[in-house]
RODREN-729138 format. One record per atom (N, C-alpha, C): residue number from 1; atom name; residue in three letters; x, y, z. Coordinates in nm, 4 decimals, always signed. Atoms other than C-alpha are relative to their C-alpha. Example, Ala and Ser with C-alpha at 12.3 -4.5 7.8 and 13.67 -1.06 7.14 Angstrom:
   nr  atom  rest        xx        yy        zz
    1     N   ALA   +0.0890   -0.1190   +0.0000
    1    CA   ALA   +1.2300   -0.4500   +0.7800
    1     C   ALA   +0.0900   +0.1200   +0.0000
    2     N   SER   -0.0820   -0.1190   -0.0060
    2    CA   SER   +1.3670   -0.1060   +0.7140
    2     C   SER   -0.0770   +0.1090   +0.0730
***
This chain:
   nr  atom  rest        xx        yy        zz
    1     N   MET   -0.1340   -0.0169   +0.0472
    1    CA   MET   -0.0254   +0.8192   +0.8155
    1     C   MET   -0.0029   -0.0159   -0.1516
    2     N   ARG   -0.0122   +0.0081   +0.1452
    2    CA   ARG   +0.0516   +0.8849   +0.4515
    2     C   ARG   +0.1477   -0.0104   -0.0351
    3     N   LEU   -0.1380   +0.0201   +0.0443
    3    CA   LEU   +0.3683   +0.7707   +0.2762
    3     C   LEU   +0.0053   +0.0219   -0.1506
    4     N   LEU   -0.0043   -0.0272   +0.1428
    4    CA   LEU   +0.3787   +0.9444   -0.0604
    4     C   LEU   +0.1286   -0.0553   -0.0597
    5     N   THR   -0.1126   +0.0583   +0.0705
    5    CA   THR   +0.6052   +0.7562   -0.2973
    5     C   THR   +0.0027   +0.0612   -0.1392
    6     N   VAL   -0.0117   -0.0653   +0.1303
    6    CA   VAL   +0.7329   +0.9405   -0.6055
    6     C   VAL   +0.0920   -0.0832   -0.0889
    7     N   ILE   -0.0746   +0.0784   +0.0981
    7    CA   ILE   +0.8498   +0.7462   -0.9104
    7     C   ILE   +0.0392   +0.0960   -0.1119
    8     N   HIS   -0.0487   -0.1050   +0.0897
    8    CA   HIS   +1.0672   +0.9630   -1.1346
    8     C   HIS   +0.0237   -0.0423   -0.1444
    9     N   GLY   -0.0262   +0.0396   +0.1372
    9    CA   GLY   +1.1162   +0.7527   -1.4472
    9     C   GLY   -0.0241   -0.1478   -0.0227
   10     N   PRO   +0.0316   +0.1390   +0.0344
   10    CA   PRO   +1.0690   +0.4235   -1.6294
   10     C   PRO   +0.0968   -0.1027   +0.0590
   11     N   ASP   -0.0966   +0.0929   -0.0582
   11    CA   ASP   +1.3813   +0.2711   -1.4699
   11     C   ASP   -0.0181   -0.0170   +0.1510
   12     N   ALA   +0.0264   +0.0091   -0.1445
   12    CA   ALA   +1.2417   +0.3138   -1.1178
   12     C   ALA   -0.0593   -0.1363   +0.0339
   13     N   PRO   +0.0588   +0.1283   -0.0407
   13    CA   PRO   +1.1388   +0.0065   -0.9190
   13     C   PRO   -0.1522   +0.0012   -0.0137
   14     N   THR   +0.1456   +0.0145   +0.0046
   14    CA   THR   +0.7852   -0.1257   -0.9448
   14     C   THR   -0.0553   -0.0510   +0.1324
   15     N   GLU   +0.0426   +0.0499   -0.1308
   15    CA   GLU   +0.7758   -0.2618   -0.5890
   15     C   GLU   +0.0689   +0.0770   +0.1122
   16     N   PHE   -0.0501   -0.0738   -0.1158
   16    CA   PHE   +0.8163   -0.0815   -0.2578
   16     C   PHE   -0.0463   -0.0735   +0.1252
   17     N   ARG   +0.0303   +0.0795   -0.1200
   17    CA   ARG   +0.8354   -0.2768   +0.0704
   17     C   ARG   -0.0082   +0.0891   +0.1231
   18     N   PHE   +0.0192   -0.0701   -0.1264
   18    CA   PHE   +0.7071   -0.1458   +0.4014
   18     C   PHE   -0.0068   -0.1056   +0.1096
   19     N   ALA   -0.0009   +0.0947   -0.1117
   19    CA   ALA   +0.7978   -0.3440   +0.7114
   19     C   ALA   -0.1155   +0.0327   +0.0938
   20     N   VAL   +0.1129   -0.0163   -0.0916
   20    CA   VAL   +0.5017   -0.3977   +0.9421
   20     C   VAL   +0.0338   -0.0724   +0.1296
   21     N   SER   -0.0267   +0.0571   -0.1311
   21    CA   SER   +0.5604   -0.4530   +1.3117
   21     C   SER   -0.1248   +0.0217   +0.0854
   22     N   LEU   +0.1245   -0.0080   -0.0778
   22    CA   LEU   +0.2436   -0.5323   +1.5069
   22     C   LEU   +0.0225   -0.0514   +0.1413
   23     N   ALA   -0.0042   +0.0466   -0.1391
   23    CA   ALA   +0.1978   -0.5742   +1.8806
   23     C   ALA   -0.0591   -0.1411   +0.0077
   24     N   ASP   +0.0572   +0.1336   -0.0212
   24    CA   ASP   +0.1183   -0.9208   +2.0147
   24     C   ASP   -0.1518   +0.0102   +0.0037
   25     N   GLY   +0.1459   +0.0031   +0.0005
   25    CA   GLY   -0.2455   -1.0099   +1.9556
   25     C   GLY   -0.0620   +0.0744   -0.1167
   26     N   LEU   +0.0509   -0.0687   +0.1182
   26    CA   LEU   -0.2767   -0.8065   +1.6336
   26     C   LEU   +0.0463   -0.0731   -0.1248
   27     N   ALA   -0.0355   +0.0657   +0.1257
   27    CA   ALA   -0.2766   -0.9394   +1.2775
   27     C   ALA   -0.0574   +0.0794   -0.1164
   28     N   LEU   +0.0521   -0.0606   +0.1220
   28    CA   LEU   -0.3260   -0.8160   +0.9220
   28     C   LEU   -0.1008   -0.0950   -0.0630
   29     N   GLU   +0.1036   +0.0782   +0.0661
   29    CA   GLU   -0.6426   -0.9342   +0.7521
   29     C   GLU   -0.0297   +0.0639   -0.1353
   30     N   SER   +0.0236   -0.0485   +0.1353
   30    CA   SER   -0.6842   -0.8995   +0.3766
   30     C   SER   -0.1472   +0.0392   -0.0179
   31     N   MET   +0.1359   -0.0481   +0.0237
   31    CA   MET   -0.9898   -0.6999   +0.2684
   31     C   MET   -0.0319   -0.0076   -0.1496
   32     N   PRO   +0.0381   +0.0071   +0.1417
   32    CA   PRO   -1.1877   -0.7303   -0.0591
   32     C   PRO   +0.0386   +0.1250   -0.0798
   33     N   SER   -0.0359   -0.1249   +0.0671
   33    CA   SER   -1.0975   -0.3677   -0.1393
   33     C   SER   +0.1437   -0.0002   -0.0492
   34     N   GLY   -0.1413   +0.0040   +0.0349
   34    CA   GLY   -0.7307   -0.4659   -0.1734
   34     C   GLY   +0.0881   +0.0522   +0.1113
   35     N   GLY   -0.0751   -0.0490   -0.1148
   35    CA   GLY   -0.6266   -0.3139   +0.1586
   35     C   GLY   +0.0086   -0.1070   +0.1069
   36     N   TYR   -0.0117   +0.0912   -0.1139
   36    CA   TYR   -0.5591   -0.4710   +0.4971
   36     C   TYR   -0.0539   +0.0674   +0.1244
   37     N   ASP   +0.0408   -0.0467   -0.1311
   37    CA   ASP   -0.7285   -0.4336   +0.8315
   37     C   ASP   +0.0967   -0.0548   +0.1035
   38     N   VAL   -0.0760   +0.0474   -0.1155
   38    CA   VAL   -0.5267   -0.4548   +1.1530
   38     C   VAL   -0.1064   -0.0430   +0.1014
   39     N   VAL   +0.1071   +0.0583   -0.0813
   39    CA   VAL   -0.7415   -0.6844   +1.3668
   39     C   VAL   +0.0554   -0.0485   +0.1331
   40     N   HIS   -0.0316   +0.0532   -0.1322
   40    CA   HIS   -0.7294   -0.7558   +1.7396
   40     C   HIS   -0.0514   -0.1434   +0.0027
   41     N   LEU   +0.0376   +0.1411   +0.0130
   41    CA   LEU   -0.7285   -1.1365   +1.7429
   41     C   LEU   -0.0965   -0.0471   +0.1082
   42     N   ARG   +0.0869   +0.0458   -0.1092
   42    CA   ARG   -0.8984   -1.1796   +2.0805
   42     C   ARG   -0.1428   +0.0515   -0.0151
   43     N   TYR   +0.1329   -0.0612   +0.0055
   43    CA   TYR   -1.1889   -0.9398   +2.0220
   43     C   TYR   -0.0567   +0.0115   -0.1412
   44     N   GLY   +0.0467   -0.0097   +0.1375
   44    CA   GLY   -1.2103   -0.9396   +1.6429
   44     C   GLY   -0.0227   +0.1428   -0.0464
   45     N   ALA   +0.0228   -0.1413   +0.0326
   45    CA   ALA   -1.2113   -0.5593   +1.6412
   45     C   ALA   +0.1072   +0.0506   -0.0954
   46     N   THR   -0.0939   -0.0669   +0.0888
   46    CA   THR   -1.0513   -0.3593   +1.3623
   46     C   THR   +0.0567   +0.1202   +0.0734
   47     N   VAL   -0.0645   -0.1102   -0.0730
   47    CA   VAL   -0.7979   -0.1240   +1.5211
   47     C   VAL   +0.0826   +0.0895   -0.0926
   48     N   GLY   -0.0716   -0.0807   +0.0978
   48    CA   GLY   -0.6357   +0.0110   +1.2040
   48     C   GLY   -0.0306   -0.0500   -0.1398
   49     N   ARG   +0.0289   +0.0396   +0.1374
   49    CA   ARG   -0.6655   +0.0025   +0.8279
   49     C   ARG   +0.1071   +0.0561   -0.0935
   50     N   LEU   -0.0898   -0.0384   +0.1073
   50    CA   LEU   -0.4162   +0.0096   +0.5436
   50     C   LEU   -0.0844   -0.0022   -0.1268
   51     N   TYR   +0.0894   -0.0110   +0.1150
   51    CA   TYR   -0.6274   +0.1371   +0.2561
   51     C   TYR   +0.0704   -0.0425   -0.1285
   52     N   ASN   -0.0536   +0.0329   +0.1309
   52    CA   ASN   -0.5828   +0.0150   -0.0998
   52     C   ASN   +0.0729   +0.1222   -0.0548
   53     N   PRO   -0.0748   -0.1178   +0.0439
   53    CA   PRO   -0.3123   +0.2390   -0.2503
   53     C   PRO   -0.0588   +0.0604   -0.1268
   54     N   TRP   +0.0344   -0.0647   +0.1269
   54    CA   TRP   -0.3888   +0.4946   -0.5169
   54     C   TRP   +0.1295   +0.0489   -0.0617
   55     N   SER   -0.1168   -0.0475   +0.0715
   55    CA   SER   -0.1440   +0.6075   -0.7813
   55     C   SER   -0.0458   +0.0710   -0.1263
   56     N   SER   +0.0317   -0.0704   +0.1249
   56    CA   SER   -0.1526   +0.8581   -1.0650
   56     C   SER   +0.1268   +0.0605   -0.0579
   57     N   ASP   -0.1160   -0.0596   +0.0654
   57    CA   ASP   +0.0858   +1.0024   -1.3194
   57     C   ASP   -0.0171   +0.1515   -0.0103
   58     N   SER   +0.0021   -0.1468   +0.0054
   58    CA   SER   +0.1613   +1.3659   -1.4009
   58     C   SER   -0.1132   +0.0563   -0.0861
   59     N   MET   +0.1169   -0.0425   +0.0779
   59    CA   MET   -0.1365   +1.3771   -1.6406
   59     C   MET   -0.1297   -0.0338   +0.0757
   60     N   PHE   +0.1112   +0.0358   -0.0891
   60    CA   PHE   -0.3632   +1.2707   -1.3490
   60     C   PHE   -0.0752   -0.1241   -0.0468
   61     N   ARG   +0.0585   +0.1284   +0.0398
   61    CA   ARG   -0.4263   +0.9310   -1.5078
   61     C   ARG   +0.0293   -0.1014   +0.1087
   62     N   GLN   -0.0180   +0.1032   -0.1011
   62    CA   GLN   -0.4769   +0.6435   -1.2677
   62     C   GLN   +0.1044   -0.1008   -0.0469
   63     N   VAL   -0.1012   +0.1026   +0.0247
   63    CA   VAL   -0.1836   +0.4013   -1.2482
   63     C   VAL   -0.0321   -0.1157   +0.0942
   64     N   LYS   +0.0382   +0.1165   -0.0804
   64    CA   LYS   -0.2563   +0.0472   -1.1267
   64     C   LYS   +0.0966   -0.0195   +0.1168
   65     N   ALA   -0.0777   +0.0210   -0.1218
   65    CA   ALA   -0.1387   -0.0072   -0.7688
   65     C   ALA   -0.0730   -0.1015   +0.0872
   66     N   ASP   +0.0591   +0.0960   -0.0926
   66    CA   ASP   -0.1946   -0.2934   -0.5267
   66     C   ASP   +0.1044   -0.0427   +0.1009
   67     N   TYR   -0.0867   +0.0496   -0.1052
   67    CA   TYR   -0.0465   -0.4696   -0.2264
   67     C   TYR   +0.0190   -0.1501   -0.0137
   68     N   ALA   -0.0240   +0.1424   -0.0203
   68    CA   ALA   +0.1087   -0.8093   -0.1664
   68     C   ALA   +0.0610   -0.0133   +0.1395
   69     N   LEU   -0.0533   +0.0241   -0.1341
   69    CA   LEU   +0.1753   -0.9431   +0.1822
   69     C   LEU   +0.1111   -0.1029   -0.0107
   70     N   ASP   -0.1160   +0.0873   +0.0068
   70    CA   ASP   +0.5193   -1.0997   +0.2183
   70     C   ASP   +0.0584   -0.0115   +0.1403
   71     N   GLY   -0.0448   +0.0164   -0.1378
   71    CA   GLY   +0.5778   -1.2259   +0.5716
   71     C   GLY   -0.0439   +0.1176   +0.0852
   72     N   SER   +0.0332   -0.1146   -0.0840
   72    CA   SER   +0.5968   -0.9205   +0.7961
   72     C   SER   +0.0147   +0.1319   -0.0760
   73     N   ALA   -0.0107   -0.1214   +0.0815
   73    CA   ALA   +0.6175   -0.6737   +0.5071
   73     C   ALA   -0.1151   +0.0064   -0.0994
   74     N   VAL   +0.0993   -0.0240   +0.1039
   74    CA   VAL   +0.3577   -0.5224   +0.2799
   74     C   VAL   +0.0750   +0.0614   -0.1175
   75     N   THR   -0.0643   -0.0510   +0.1202
   75    CA   THR   +0.4795   -0.4683   -0.0750
   75     C   THR   -0.1036   +0.0712   -0.0847
   76     N   MET   +0.0872   -0.0762   +0.0894
   76    CA   MET   +0.3142   -0.1930   -0.2778
   76     C   MET   +0.0575   -0.0151   -0.1405
   77     N   ARG   -0.0435   +0.0200   +0.1380
   77    CA   ARG   +0.3306   -0.2750   -0.6491
   77     C   ARG   -0.0655   +0.1059   -0.0889
   78     N   ILE   +0.0477   -0.1068   +0.0874
   78    CA   ILE   +0.2991   +0.0076   -0.9027
   78     C   ILE   +0.0366   -0.0368   -0.1433
   79     N   GLN   -0.0238   +0.0339   +0.1403
   79    CA   GLN   +0.2599   -0.0766   -1.2728
   79     C   GLN   +0.0086   +0.1298   -0.0803
   80     N   HIS   -0.0147   -0.1339   +0.0574
   80    CA   HIS   +0.4014   +0.2482   -1.4090
   80     C   HIS   +0.0518   +0.0017   -0.1439
   81     N   THR   -0.0394   +0.0026   +0.1406
   81    CA   THR   +0.4925   +0.1332   -1.7617
   81     C   THR   -0.0942   +0.0893   -0.0808
   82     N   ASP   +0.0763   -0.0910   +0.0871
   82    CA   ASP   +0.3757   +0.3913   -2.0210
   82     C   ASP   -0.0657   +0.1155   +0.0753
   83     N   ALA   +0.0543   -0.1130   -0.0764
   83    CA   ALA   +0.3003   +0.6478   -1.7489
   83     C   ALA   +0.0761   +0.1271   -0.0354
   84     N   TYR   -0.0673   -0.1288   +0.0114
   84    CA   TYR   +0.3838   +1.0176   -1.7659
   84     C   TYR   +0.0577   +0.0332   +0.1377
   85     N   TYR   -0.0688   -0.0171   -0.1272
   85    CA   TYR   +0.6405   +1.0871   -1.4944
   85     C   TYR   +0.0047   +0.1456   +0.0420
   86     N   PRO   -0.0086   +0.0974   -0.1091
   86    CA   PRO   +0.6569   +1.1600   -1.2144
   86     C   PRO   -0.1358   -0.0635   +0.0300
   87     N   VAL   +0.1173   +0.0725   -0.0481
   87    CA   VAL   +0.4111   +0.9051   -1.0784
   87     C   VAL   +0.0013   +0.0111   +0.1521
   88     N   VAL   +0.0124   -0.0079   -0.1458
   88    CA   VAL   +0.2840   +0.9498   -0.7223
   88     C   VAL   -0.0907   -0.1130   +0.0464
   89     N   ALA   +0.0784   +0.1077   -0.0591
   89    CA   ALA   +0.1622   +0.6557   -0.5150
   89     C   ALA   -0.0154   +0.0289   +0.1489
   90     N   ASP   +0.0254   -0.0320   -0.1397
   90    CA   ASP   +0.0075   +0.6767   -0.1706
   90     C   ASP   -0.0591   -0.1176   +0.0756
   91     N   PRO   +0.0563   +0.0952   -0.0950
   91    CA   PRO   -0.0232   +0.3920   +0.0761
   91     C   PRO   -0.0479   +0.0813   +0.1221
   92     N   HIS   +0.0621   -0.0807   -0.1052
   92    CA   HIS   -0.2534   +0.5341   +0.3447
   92     C   HIS   -0.0417   -0.0910   +0.1146
   93     N   TYR   +0.0363   +0.0756   -0.1199
   93    CA   TYR   -0.2805   +0.3951   +0.6992
   93     C   TYR   -0.0726   +0.0921   +0.0975
   94     N   GLU   +0.0771   -0.0771   -0.0977
   94    CA   GLU   -0.5331   +0.5105   +0.9566
   94     C   GLU   -0.0409   -0.0917   +0.1131
   95     N   ARG   +0.0505   +0.0802   -0.1112
   95    CA   ARG   -0.6202   +0.3942   +1.3050
   95     C   ARG   -0.1210   +0.0654   +0.0613
***
């Protein structure tokens, strides 16, 4: 699943929250890459992955993007100051 987020100007928010609802027995586990694995607690198996987000501006320059876990929501933070708009960010989930 891809959720392209388009930021149209400097007054746009820098944080975007995505509610995460997991079935019983599943949990999010932080990964060194900056993403999160969805892990089956009983078996320790990874059943899904929320990859570290990428973001770039209209000049194809990388814009810093990362996640923060806030309870049952993942917040994607985009530092788009001094970017050329629009900026596109992509949180990518795969199972």
